[in-house]
Residue, then its C-alpha position, 0 to 999 in steps of 0.5 A: x465706805x468711800x469718804x467724800x473727800x475721796x470722791x471725784x468731781x468727774x469720772x471718765x470711763x471707756x468700755x472697749x470691744x469689737x463691733x457687736x460686743x455690746x460696749x455701746x449698749x452697756x455704756x447707754x445703760x450706765x449713762x441712764x443709771x447715772x442720770x437716774x441718781x442725778x449725776x450729769x454726764x456724756x456718752x460719745x460713741x467710737x466706732x469705725x466707718x464699716x457698716x458692720x464689725x470694726x472697732x467700738x468704744x463708749x466714751x463716758x464722762x459723769x460729773x455732779x455738775x453739768x459737763x460740755x466735753x470730755x475730760x483731758x484723760x480717761x480714769x478707767x478703760x474696761x475692755x471686752x477685747x482689744x480687736x482693732x482698738x488701736x485704731x482709736x487708742x489716740x482717742x482714749x488718753x491714759x494717765x500713770x494712774x488709769x486703771x485698764x481692766x481686761x480679761x486674759x488672752x482678749x487681744x493685744x492692749x495697744x502700745x498707745x495706752x501702754x506707753x502711759x503706764x497705767x494700772x493693769x487689772x485682770x478680771x475673768x469677765x468672759x468666764x464669769x459672763x459664761x457662768x450665768x444662764x444667758x449671761x453676757x460679757x457687756x452686762x458683766x462689764x456694766x456691773x464692774x463699772x457701776x460698782x466702781x462708780x457706787x451706783x446703787x445696784x437697784x438702780x441699775x437693775x431698774x435700767x435694765x428691766x426697762x431697756x430689756x423688757x421687750x426682750x422678755x423676762x429671760x432676758x431681764x433675769x440674765x442681765x441682772x444676774x451678770x450685772x450682780x457677777x460683775x459688781x462682785x468682781x469690782x468688789x473683789x478687786x477693791x475697784x472704786x471710782x465714785x463721783x461727788x454729787x449732791x444728794x439733795x439735787x433733784x435727779x429729774x434730767x433730760x437725756x438725749x443727743x444732739x440730733x434729737x434736741x435739734x429734731x425737737x427744736x425743729x418741732x418746736x419752731x414750727x417745722x411740719x415737713x421733712x424730706x431727707x435722705x439718710x446719711x451719717x451722722x444725721x440720720x437720727x435726726x430723721x429717725x427721731x422726727x419720723x414718729x414724733x411728726x406723725x403724732x402732730x399730723x405732719x409729715x416726713x418723707x424719705x427721699x431718693x437722694x439729697x437733690x429731691x430732699x431739698x426740692x420737696x422742702x422748697x416746694x412744701x414751704x412754697x405752699x406755706x408749710x415750714x420745712x426742714x431737711x438734715x444731711x452731712x457734708x456730701x449731701x449738703x454739696x448736693x443741695x446747694x443749687x437747690x439753696x440757691x433757688x430758695x434764696x432767689x425765690x425767697x422761699x424759707x427752709x432749714x437745712x441741718x448739716x451734721x458735720x463730719x471729716x472730709x472731703x468726699x466721704x471722709x471719716x463718716x464716724x468722726x467730727x470736724x467743723x470743716x463745712x463752715x466755707x461751703x455753708x457760707x460761701x458755697x452758692x454761686x452768685x450773690x446768695x444771702x442767707x443764714x448760717x447758724x451753729x449750736x454751742x452744745x448738745x442743749x443748745x441744738x435745740x434752741x438753735x434749731x428752733x431759732x433757725x426756724x424762726x429766723x428763716x420764716x420771718x425773713x423768707x430765707x434759707x438758714x443753715x445749722x452747722x451741727x457735727x458728729x461731736x454735738x449730733x451723736x452724743x448723748x448728754x445728761x442735761x437740766x430741762x432746757x427752757x421752753x423759748x417762744x420762737x415760732x414759725x411765723x411768715x409774713x402772708x398776704x391772705x387778701x392781695x390787692x390788685x396787681x400783687x407785687x410779690x417781690x415789693x421793694x420794702x424797707x426791711x427787704x421782706x415782702x408778704x407772700x400769697x399761698x398757692x390757690x389765693x385768688x389774685x395772688x399768682x406770681x412766678x417763683x423760680x431760679x430767674x432774676x426777676x422784677x418786683x412782680x416776679x416777671x423774669x428779667x434781665x434788666x440790670x436795674x431789677x438785678x441791683x434791686x433785688x440783690x439789695x432787697x435779699x441782702x437788706x433782709x438779714x443785714x437789717x434784722x434784730x438778731x438781739x443777744x442770741x448771736x453769740x454767748x459772751x462771758x467773762x472780761x479781760x484783755x484776752x478773748x477766746x473765740x470759738x463756735x460749735x462743738x469746741x465751745x464745751x471745751x473752750x468754756x472748761x479751759x476758760x473756767x480753769x483759767x479764771x480759777x488761777x486768777x486770769x481774766x479771759x472772756x469767751x465768745x462762742x458764735x451762734x450766728x455765723x452768718x450774716x456777720x455782726x461786726x457791731x456787736x463783735x466790737x462791743x464784745x472785743x472792747x478792751x481786748x488786745x489779744x484774740x485766741x481763735x479755737x476750731x476743729x479744722x486743718x486749714x483754719x477756716x473759722x480764723x479766715x472767715x473771722x478775719x474776713x468779716x471782723x476787725x480783730x485785736x492786734x494779737x491774734x492767735x490760732x488753735x486748730x486741729x482736725x478731727x477725729x482727735x478732739x480738743x481737750x480742755x487741759x491742753x486749751x487752758x495750757x496753750x491759751x494761758x501761754x502768751x508766748x505761743 
């Protein structure tokens, strides 16, 4: 029996195999079993850009407390086969005490993994699966890892029964038998990697991806029309929204392309229905002209851009924070709009819901920059708070004579009429216009409308939600998006050594909030900027819009290699770098 002192605060494991070997299924079932016993955790998919086949890995981190990023290295790797594993070996760093479990003759172990000199363990996974009626190697692997993690057999069996119920009793029986054989292999080899957990903790957890969280945030925010074209890694937002919109009498349309998507959303929103589309970098590029129209016509809508490696097709299945410039500066002309970014998987719910509220309140487009690392990672989390933000547009139901759609108001927001409102007719198009909406090329009208559109977003009170500001000290780490999890853990480690470090994770990227940032940086003499890009887009954006401390350092790396908390703690703590 393992003692409490032998347990780990967190454990990271990887399942490796060719596409179709079922490692992602096994990883998902392992995460579900962990959630049922009250653990927290993450599951990240590691796949190639191929539509079928290719490399595949499920990367998991389980812990007794919430985790928001992968760890520094992996405690165990189990491979059903090593075919094409060298393509992602650098994404699975090992240590000399890491355990590598594989079957004899199932391919060559990548040199990058062998360089760490891990502990090698051979188990007859394929032969064991063949011994069971309908046995599967991935279910044997699930059994091995569940035994190593000391997850109760009954819990794993219950997860299998639920997951395979639609495949029939024979499939469930084969899955359970394969898992039990795998657990026996782990027991015989003496493999153990138990995770410390509080047995008194309420095991009720949410298990969801960032894409699902964004979809739920959209519904909670009031979105009732969605038009989109599928694209990796944003498609799951649409897959989740399709049945859930139908449940509340709302609509999702799969458009023929991204151009149609954005214009359908503009049309629905013009008619008074809060609208949203979801895409990734290449699709977002196609939407920019439509977004400019929405700015000029003051039509609110939300675009979720789940970023991936670029340019062009880039690496569709890997994460990168490199659509920032396009989101902030991409539209031609002066086109004030909103750009937001969730700081975690759970925060994708809040940020998307808030984005809908902001877009509707200010009658302008809001862009939500998620990414593959948030969107396609599954997390075990505590249930998020149900905040009250809901779409609320200033609508004029009974317009007076001479209705002025784009009236110059103190806050820049002028009430809109819905189509069919008597006396509320106006022109909404991409041409510059007078306050009444009549197309105009007069310099005076252009200046008035430019001021109006900017004033809407510049004078709005965003409150404390513009950023997560935590801690104090003369050093501040500034980051955004999916890198926040690793930065937060790195800062926590530094504080444990006595270092005073504050964290500033931006949620509202545009418009800039110079007064709030000045307060957040009060007393700071050194700022460390952390981002996942090659050119330092976030660093350049901060320098353009904010007064930064005298000393500024940049930690930046493009995808697909993630920034890990250990390396960040070392680099942030080393003032000489």
